[in-house]
N, C-alpha and C positions, 0 to 999 in steps of 0.2 A: 771418099766414104761421109755421109751424112751423121752430123751431131744428135745424138739423143737425150733426151734431159729427162730425170726423172721427177715426176711435178710433186710429188709427195715432199720429195726432200726440201723443197723451194718454201721457207715458210711464208705463208699470206697472212698480211696486217691484215685484223680481225675490224669489221665495221666498227666505230665507234656510235654507240646508242644517240638519236638527235631528239628522241621524245620520251615521256615518263611512258608510253604504252608501250616502246621498244623496251625499254627498261623492265618493263612488268612481264614481257616474253621470257626474260633470261632466267634459266637456274642459278642458284644459289651458287656453287661454287664460281662461275662466271661474275655474278656482282662481288663475289669478296674481291676477286681481283682487281675488276673493274674500281671498286673501293681503294686499293693498296696502289693502284697505278693513278689515280685521279692527283689531281691538284688541291692544295688547300686555297680557299677563296677570299680575296682581302673584303674584309665586310663591309664595305661601303658597295660592293658590286650587286651585294644580295639583297634586294631592296623591292617593296613593292610588296602587291596580292602575286603571290606566285602560285601556279596548279600543283595540287600533288597528288600523290596515286600510293596508295598503299602496295608496298611490295612483300613477297615472302618472308615466314620466321623458318631463319636457319633449321631450328629444333623440330619444327614442323615435318609430318610425314607426308611422303611427296602428293598423294591425295588430298591432306588436307591444304598442303600449298597451291592445287590446283584450282580446290575451293574460292579462298582466299585470293587469288587472282579471278576469279567471277565474279565475285561480290566487287571485289573493288573497281573494276570495271563497268558495274551499272550506275547511271543517274542518281539513284537514288541512294547510294553511298555516300553516310552522313561525314565524312570530312571533306571539305573543299580545298585545302592548303595550307597555306601559310601565309602570314603578312608579315615583311618585316622593316623596323624603322631605323637604319644604321643611324647612332649619333655622333660617332666620330670613327677614326682607323682604329681605335681600341674596342668599342663596345657599341652595340645599342638593343632593340627588344623587339618583340612580335608578338603574335596571337596567334592561335589554331584559328581555321574558319572551319564552324560545324553547319551542318544543315544548310546553310547559305552563306553567299560572300558577306554578309554586315554583321551574322554575326560572331562576334570575335572571343574566344574562349581559353582557357588556360595563357597567361601570360607568360613570356619567356625573356630571359637576357643573353645577349652575343657576348660571345669571346673568341680568340684564337687561344688552343693551347694543345696540349699532346694527347692523340689520339687514343681511346682503348683498344683500336685494331691494331695497333703495329708501331713501329721506331718514325712516326711523322705526324703533322699537326691538323689537326681539321679545327672547323667553326662550330663552337658550342654552342648549345643552347639548352640553357638551365631553368628548368621549370620550377625550383626551390624556391617556392616566395608564398608568402602566407596567405594570401588570397587563392590561391591553387588548392586543391582537395589533397588529402596525401597520399592519394593512389598517382596523381599525376606529379605529386612535388618529388617523388621518387621514380621521375622519367627524364635521363638525359639522354637528349639528341646529341647528333653531330654529324655535318655535312661535308662531303670533297665536291671540285667543280670534275664533272664525266666532260663536258664541251661548254660550248660558251650558252650560258643561260638555263645549262641543266646540271643541276646536281642532285648527288646519291646521298642519300643518308641513312643514319642507324640510331634506331631506339634504342637504348641500353635501361633496364630497368636495376635500380640500385639500390641497394636493401644495407643497413649499417652506416648510415651518414653518406658524406659525399667523394666518397675512394674514386681516386681513379684504380685501376683494377689491378690489387695484389696489395692495396693499403688495405686499413681499417675496415673493412668491409669486402660484399661479393657485387660482383655486377654481371648482370646476364645479355647478350643481345637476342632481343626479344624480336626485333623485324628492322626489315629494311625498309625504307621509303624513298619517293623521288619527286622533286619539285621542279618544274618549269614556271620561265618565263610564258605568261600566256602570248 
C-alpha cells in the first residue's frame, strides 16, 4: 500500500524577503511577524547610504495602505533612505536622505535598546536633537535585521517626552519602513 501525505499539514517555511520591494508587497500582519522574528543588528553592521522604502501604516485602511505602497514605489517619492555613520559598538549617527542622495536631513543618533514592539532589542534611531523640527523630534525609529543587508523598521510617534511604551507618555506605531544595502 502506498503512503499518502497530507501536504497541508506539513508546515512550509515562508520565503525570507530579500529586498525592500519584497517587503513592500507584504501585509501588516506579516510585517509584524517578520519584525518579531528578525534579529537586532550590531550598530557597526548598519552603515553607509541605505536604500529606503516606506511601508504601510498599521492603523490605515487597506485602501490607504495600497495607496501608500503605490506612492512609495514611485521614483519621485521624496524619501530616498538613510545614511548611517557608526562611531563604535555603542552608537553612531545618521541622517535621512530626502529628494536626492545629497540632501541629508533630520539627524539621528543610534543605540541598541529595548524595542517598543516586544520583549527584544532593536537598533534605535533617536531624532530628539535641537536642530530637528519639533515634529521630527517626536519620532523614534527602530530597526531589526530581516536578512543580510536588509532591515525592517518601525517609526513610532512619541508624545509626552521620550518614554518607552507604558511610561510617562504615549507612543504610536505610525508606519513600517525598510532599508537595504544598495
